[in-house]
VOVEX-72944 format. One record per atom (N, C-alpha, C): residue number from 1; atom name; x, y, z. Coordinates in Angstrom, 3 decimals, padded with zeros to 6 digits, m for minus. Layout:
N
+-----+-------+----------+----------+----------+
! num ! atomo !       px !       py !       pz !
+-----+-------+----------+----------+----------+
! NUM !    CA !        X !        Y !        Z !
...
+-----+-------+----------+----------+----------+
//
This chain:
77
+-----+-------+----------+----------+----------+
! num ! atomo !       px !       py !       pz !
+-----+-------+----------+----------+----------+
!   1 !     N ! m000.157 ! m003.749 ! m011.841 !
!   1 !    CA !  000.625 ! m002.715 ! m012.208 !
!   1 !     C ! m000.302 ! m001.517 ! m012.631 !
!   2 !     N ! m001.445 ! m001.854 ! m013.296 !
!   2 !    CA ! m002.497 ! m000.875 ! m013.666 !
!   2 !     C ! m003.026 ! m000.055 ! m012.462 !
!   3 !     N ! m003.279 ! m000.770 ! m011.336 !
!   3 !    CA ! m003.790 ! m000.133 ! m010.108 !
!   3 !     C ! m002.719 !  000.850 ! m009.627 !
!   4 !     N ! m001.476 !  000.421 ! m009.512 !
!   4 !    CA ! m000.403 !  001.369 ! m009.003 !
!   4 !     C ! m000.275 !  002.570 ! m009.844 !
!   5 !     N ! m000.370 !  002.437 ! m011.160 !
!   5 !    CA ! m000.259 !  003.603 ! m012.021 !
!   5 !     C ! m001.522 !  004.565 ! m011.820 !
!   6 !     N ! m002.621 !  003.991 ! m011.650 !
!   6 !    CA ! m003.828 !  004.858 ! m011.386 !
!   6 !     C ! m003.634 !  005.536 ! m010.133 !
!   7 !     N ! m003.414 !  004.883 ! m009.008 !
!   7 !    CA ! m003.160 !  005.486 ! m007.686 !
!   7 !     C ! m002.005 !  006.551 ! m007.687 !
!   8 !     N ! m000.974 !  006.287 ! m008.546 !
!   8 !    CA !  000.042 !  007.230 ! m008.681 !
!   8 !     C ! m000.415 !  008.531 ! m009.289 !
!   9 !     N ! m001.177 !  008.446 ! m010.433 !
!   9 !    CA ! m001.697 !  009.604 ! m011.145 !
!   9 !     C ! m002.660 !  010.340 ! m010.283 !
!  10 !     N ! m003.512 !  009.712 ! m009.529 !
!  10 !    CA ! m004.401 !  010.374 ! m008.573 !
!  10 !     C ! m003.600 !  011.065 ! m007.463 !
!  11 !     N ! m002.544 !  010.458 ! m006.960 !
!  11 !    CA ! m001.765 !  010.925 ! m005.920 !
!  11 !     C ! m000.876 !  012.257 ! m006.437 !
!  12 !     N ! m000.481 !  012.231 ! m007.649 !
!  12 !    CA !  000.320 !  013.339 ! m008.210 !
!  12 !     C ! m000.735 !  014.513 ! m008.468 !
!  13 !     N ! m001.938 !  014.227 ! m008.938 !
!  13 !    CA ! m002.978 !  015.262 ! m009.225 !
!  13 !     C ! m003.305 !  015.955 ! m007.879 !
!  14 !     N ! m003.547 !  015.078 ! m006.827 !
!  14 !    CA ! m003.816 !  015.605 ! m005.492 !
!  14 !     C ! m002.735 !  016.465 ! m005.027 !
!  15 !     N ! m001.462 !  016.112 ! m005.195 !
!  15 !    CA ! m000.337 !  016.926 ! m004.722 !
!  15 !     C ! m000.356 !  018.262 ! m005.420 !
!  16 !     N ! m000.396 !  018.229 ! m006.709 !
!  16 !    CA ! m000.351 !  019.455 ! m007.542 !
!  16 !     C ! m001.529 !  020.447 ! m007.177 !
!  17 !     N ! m002.702 !  019.827 ! m007.108 !
!  17 !    CA ! m003.902 !  020.658 ! m006.705 !
!  17 !     C ! m003.712 !  021.135 ! m005.315 !
!  18 !     N ! m003.211 !  020.399 ! m004.468 !
!  18 !    CA ! m002.862 !  020.813 ! m003.032 !
!  18 !     C ! m001.925 !  022.007 ! m003.076 !
!  19 !     N ! m000.977 !  022.045 ! m003.773 !
!  19 !    CA !  000.024 !  023.149 ! m003.813 !
!  19 !     C ! m000.507 !  024.381 ! m004.520 !
!  20 !     N ! m001.424 !  024.273 ! m005.432 !
!  20 !    CA ! m002.112 !  025.424 ! m006.052 !
!  20 !     C ! m003.079 !  026.046 ! m005.021 !
!  21 !     N ! m003.851 !  025.151 ! m004.315 !
!  21 !    CA ! m004.767 !  025.623 ! m003.263 !
!  21 !     C ! m004.052 !  026.350 ! m002.117 !
!  22 !     N ! m002.870 !  025.767 ! m001.793 !
!  22 !    CA ! m002.105 !  026.248 ! m000.727 !
!  22 !     C ! m001.668 !  027.648 ! m000.910 !
!  23 !     N ! m001.387 !  028.052 ! m002.145 !
!  23 !    CA ! m001.065 !  029.470 ! m002.504 !
!  23 !     C ! m002.291 !  030.367 ! m002.282 !
!  24 !     N ! m003.438 !  029.850 ! m002.553 !
!  24 !    CA ! m004.719 !  030.697 ! m002.386 !
!  24 !     C ! m005.198 !  030.610 ! m000.909 !
!  25 !     N ! m005.494 !  029.370 ! m000.425 !
!  25 !    CA ! m006.043 !  029.156 !  000.863 !
!  25 !     C ! m005.008 !  028.220 !  001.698 !
!  26 !     N ! m004.089 !  028.829 !  002.473 !
!  26 !    CA ! m003.153 !  028.019 !  003.116 !
!  26 !     C ! m003.671 !  026.963 !  004.002 !
!  27 !     N ! m004.752 !  027.272 !  004.723 !
!  27 !    CA ! m005.408 !  026.312 !  005.737 !
!  27 !     C ! m005.927 !  025.113 !  005.139 !
!  28 !     N ! m006.637 !  025.245 !  003.965 !
!  28 !    CA ! m007.419 !  024.160 !  003.346 !
!  28 !     C ! m006.384 !  023.192 !  002.676 !
!  29 !     N ! m005.263 !  023.609 !  002.319 !
!  29 !    CA ! m004.377 !  022.764 !  001.580 !
!  29 !     C ! m003.831 !  021.644 !  002.419 !
!  30 !     N ! m003.805 !  021.900 !  003.813 !
!  30 !    CA ! m003.137 !  020.865 !  004.709 !
!  30 !     C ! m004.001 !  019.511 !  004.611 !
!  31 !     N ! m005.331 !  019.633 !  004.369 !
!  31 !    CA ! m006.084 !  018.378 !  004.241 !
!  31 !     C ! m005.611 !  017.705 !  002.929 !
!  32 !     N ! m005.509 !  018.378 !  001.787 !
!  32 !    CA ! m005.083 !  017.784 !  000.648 !
!  32 !     C ! m003.648 !  017.189 !  000.671 !
!  33 !     N ! m002.833 !  017.878 !  001.404 !
!  33 !    CA ! m001.487 !  017.443 !  001.729 !
!  33 !     C ! m001.406 !  016.077 !  002.364 !
!  34 !     N ! m002.233 !  016.044 !  003.499 !
!  34 !    CA ! m002.405 !  014.794 !  004.157 !
!  34 !     C ! m002.946 !  013.572 !  003.249 !
!  35 !     N ! m004.019 !  013.933 !  002.493 !
!  35 !    CA ! m004.476 !  012.934 !  001.472 !
!  35 !     C ! m003.479 !  012.505 !  000.558 !
!  36 !     N ! m002.614 !  013.375 ! m000.030 !
!  36 !    CA ! m001.512 !  012.924 ! m000.843 !
!  36 !     C ! m000.585 !  012.063 ! m000.233 !
!  37 !     N ! m000.244 !  012.313 !  001.089 !
!  37 !    CA !  000.666 !  011.356 !  001.801 !
!  37 !     C !  000.088 !  009.999 !  002.041 !
!  38 !     N ! m001.260 !  010.000 !  002.205 !
!  38 !    CA ! m001.953 !  008.674 !  002.388 !
!  38 !     C ! m001.880 !  007.961 !  001.020 !
!  39 !     N ! m002.155 !  008.615 ! m000.088 !
!  39 !    CA ! m002.165 !  008.053 ! m001.407 !
!  39 !     C ! m000.749 !  007.513 ! m001.747 !
!  40 !     N !  000.255 !  008.264 ! m001.387 !
!  40 !    CA !  001.582 !  007.908 ! m001.722 !
!  40 !     C !  002.079 !  006.770 ! m000.874 !
!  41 !     N !  001.634 !  006.737 !  000.310 !
!  41 !    CA !  001.939 !  005.502 !  001.176 !
!  41 !     C !  001.417 !  004.282 !  000.553 !
!  42 !     N !  000.147 !  004.405 !  000.070 !
!  42 !    CA ! m000.466 !  003.266 ! m000.532 !
!  42 !     C !  000.368 !  002.809 ! m001.826 !
!  43 !     N !  000.862 !  003.874 ! m002.482 !
!  43 !    CA !  001.697 !  003.379 ! m003.734 !
!  43 !     C !  002.955 !  002.685 ! m003.187 !
!  44 !     N !  003.577 !  003.201 ! m002.036 !
!  44 !    CA !  004.707 !  002.552 ! m001.527 !
!  44 !     C !  004.529 !  001.133 ! m001.241 !
!  45 !     N !  003.256 !  000.813 ! m000.615 !
!  45 !    CA !  002.896 ! m000.595 ! m000.279 !
!  45 !     C !  002.635 ! m001.454 ! m001.536 !
!  46 !     N !  002.079 ! m000.869 ! m002.650 !
!  46 !    CA !  001.739 ! m001.637 ! m003.757 !
!  46 !     C !  002.752 ! m001.777 ! m004.928 !
!  47 !     N !  003.789 ! m000.838 ! m004.788 !
!  47 !    CA !  004.793 ! m000.697 ! m005.910 !
!  47 !     C !  005.648 ! m002.040 ! m005.841 !
!  48 !     N !  005.617 ! m002.782 ! m007.013 !
!  48 !    CA !  006.437 ! m004.003 ! m007.064 !
!  48 !     C !  007.870 ! m003.689 ! m007.368 !
!  49 !     N !  008.177 ! m002.600 ! m008.053 !
!  49 !    CA !  009.562 ! m002.241 ! m008.500 !
!  49 !     C !  010.225 ! m001.302 ! m007.627 !
!  50 !     N !  011.471 ! m001.448 ! m007.217 !
!  50 !    CA !  012.180 ! m000.550 ! m006.381 !
!  50 !     C !  012.449 !  000.708 ! m007.023 !
!  51 !     N !  012.721 !  000.708 ! m008.377 !
!  51 !    CA !  012.977 !  001.935 ! m009.144 !
!  51 !     C !  011.773 !  002.923 ! m009.133 !
!  52 !     N !  010.624 !  002.398 ! m009.206 !
!  52 !    CA !  009.361 !  003.161 ! m009.161 !
!  52 !     C !  009.306 !  003.798 ! m007.872 !
!  53 !     N !  009.564 !  003.079 ! m006.795 !
!  53 !    CA !  009.487 !  003.631 ! m005.379 !
!  53 !     C !  010.535 !  004.656 ! m005.155 !
!  54 !     N !  011.725 !  004.553 ! m005.723 !
!  54 !    CA !  012.719 !  005.647 ! m005.549 !
!  54 !     C !  012.314 !  006.852 ! m006.312 !
!  55 !     N !  011.851 !  006.653 ! m007.489 !
!  55 !    CA !  011.404 !  007.746 ! m008.354 !
!  55 !     C !  010.282 !  008.497 ! m007.734 !
!  56 !     N !  009.308 !  007.842 ! m007.283 !
!  56 !    CA !  008.105 !  008.476 ! m006.610 !
!  56 !     C !  008.591 !  009.241 ! m005.366 !
!  57 !     N !  009.395 !  008.632 ! m004.587 !
!  57 !    CA !  009.956 !  009.347 ! m003.337 !
!  57 !     C !  010.659 !  010.589 ! m003.618 !
!  58 !     N !  011.512 !  010.588 ! m004.727 !
!  58 !    CA !  012.248 !  011.741 ! m005.117 !
!  58 !     C !  011.353 !  012.823 ! m005.624 !
!  59 !     N !  010.401 !  012.423 ! m006.494 !
!  59 !    CA !  009.571 !  013.484 ! m007.050 !
!  59 !     C !  008.682 !  014.148 ! m005.872 !
!  60 !     N !  008.194 !  013.205 ! m004.969 !
!  60 !    CA !  007.398 !  013.722 ! m003.904 !
!  60 !     C !  008.155 !  014.677 ! m003.004 !
!  61 !     N !  009.493 !  014.377 ! m002.728 !
!  61 !    CA !  010.256 !  015.160 ! m001.822 !
!  61 !     C !  010.508 !  016.478 ! m002.426 !
!  62 !     N !  010.635 !  016.562 ! m003.816 !
!  62 !    CA !  010.739 !  017.808 ! m004.557 !
!  62 !     C !  009.533 !  018.661 ! m004.326 !
!  63 !     N !  008.358 !  018.074 ! m004.471 !
!  63 !    CA !  007.088 !  018.780 ! m004.310 !
!  63 !     C !  006.975 !  019.218 ! m002.826 !
!  64 !     N !  007.327 !  018.483 ! m001.880 !
!  64 !    CA !  007.314 !  018.871 ! m000.513 !
!  64 !     C !  008.293 !  020.079 ! m000.291 !
!  65 !     N !  009.445 !  020.071 ! m000.792 !
!  65 !    CA !  010.513 !  021.101 ! m000.674 !
!  65 !     C !  009.966 !  022.435 ! m001.272 !
!  66 !     N !  009.309 !  022.388 ! m002.478 !
!  66 !    CA !  008.754 !  023.527 ! m003.058 !
!  66 !     C !  007.612 !  024.064 ! m002.239 !
!  67 !     N !  006.787 !  023.182 ! m001.754 !
!  67 !    CA !  005.608 !  023.653 ! m000.924 !
!  67 !     C !  006.127 !  024.313 !  000.325 !
!  68 !     N !  007.138 !  023.794 !  000.984 !
!  68 !    CA !  007.674 !  024.364 !  002.183 !
!  68 !     C !  008.269 !  025.786 !  001.939 !
!  69 !     N !  009.001 !  025.822 !  000.773 !
!  69 !    CA !  009.623 !  027.123 !  000.415 !
!  69 !     C !  008.488 !  028.137 !  000.067 !
!  70 !     N !  007.451 !  027.780 ! m000.640 !
!  70 !    CA !  006.337 !  028.709 ! m000.998 !
!  70 !     C !  005.700 !  029.062 !  000.350 !
!  71 !     N !  005.576 !  028.217 !  001.332 !
!  71 !    CA !  004.869 !  028.494 !  002.577 !
!  71 !     C !  005.708 !  029.519 !  003.357 !
!  72 !     N !  007.005 !  029.170 !  003.321 !
!  72 !    CA !  007.991 !  030.055 !  004.118 !
!  72 !     C !  007.903 !  031.537 !  003.633 !
!  73 !     N !  008.103 !  031.629 !  002.216 !
!  73 !    CA !  008.077 !  032.964 !  001.627 !
!  73 !     C !  006.756 !  033.624 !  001.742 !
!  74 !     N !  005.673 !  032.850 !  001.707 !
!  74 !    CA !  004.299 !  033.372 !  001.816 !
!  74 !     C !  004.043 !  034.115 !  003.154 !
!  75 !     N !  004.514 !  033.617 !  004.251 !
!  75 !    CA !  004.359 !  034.180 !  005.562 !
!  75 !     C !  005.367 !  035.124 !  005.898 !
!  76 !     N !  006.471 !  035.229 !  005.309 !
!  76 !    CA !  007.457 !  036.383 !  005.591 !
!  76 !     C !  006.942 !  037.728 !  004.969 !
!  77 !     N !  006.718 !  038.710 !  005.847 !
!  77 !    CA !  006.269 !  039.953 !  005.324 !
!  77 !     C !  007.225 !  040.699 !  004.465 !
+-----+-------+----------+----------+----------+
//
């Protein structure tokens, strides 16, 4: 359980840093976005509890939605 928590915290830090960088350098953030997906898929494999899985999926989809909205409004002149 300790490993899952550690990977989860690293994953969420990566996601947040990715979205901050995305606002400044849109091209570079894609790499961090992919990294966050890899880390979160690792969590999904390691998570022993279904509630944790559902919670992580929900939080991640909120981050993805916010990121897509920011990207959309960023490129609209």
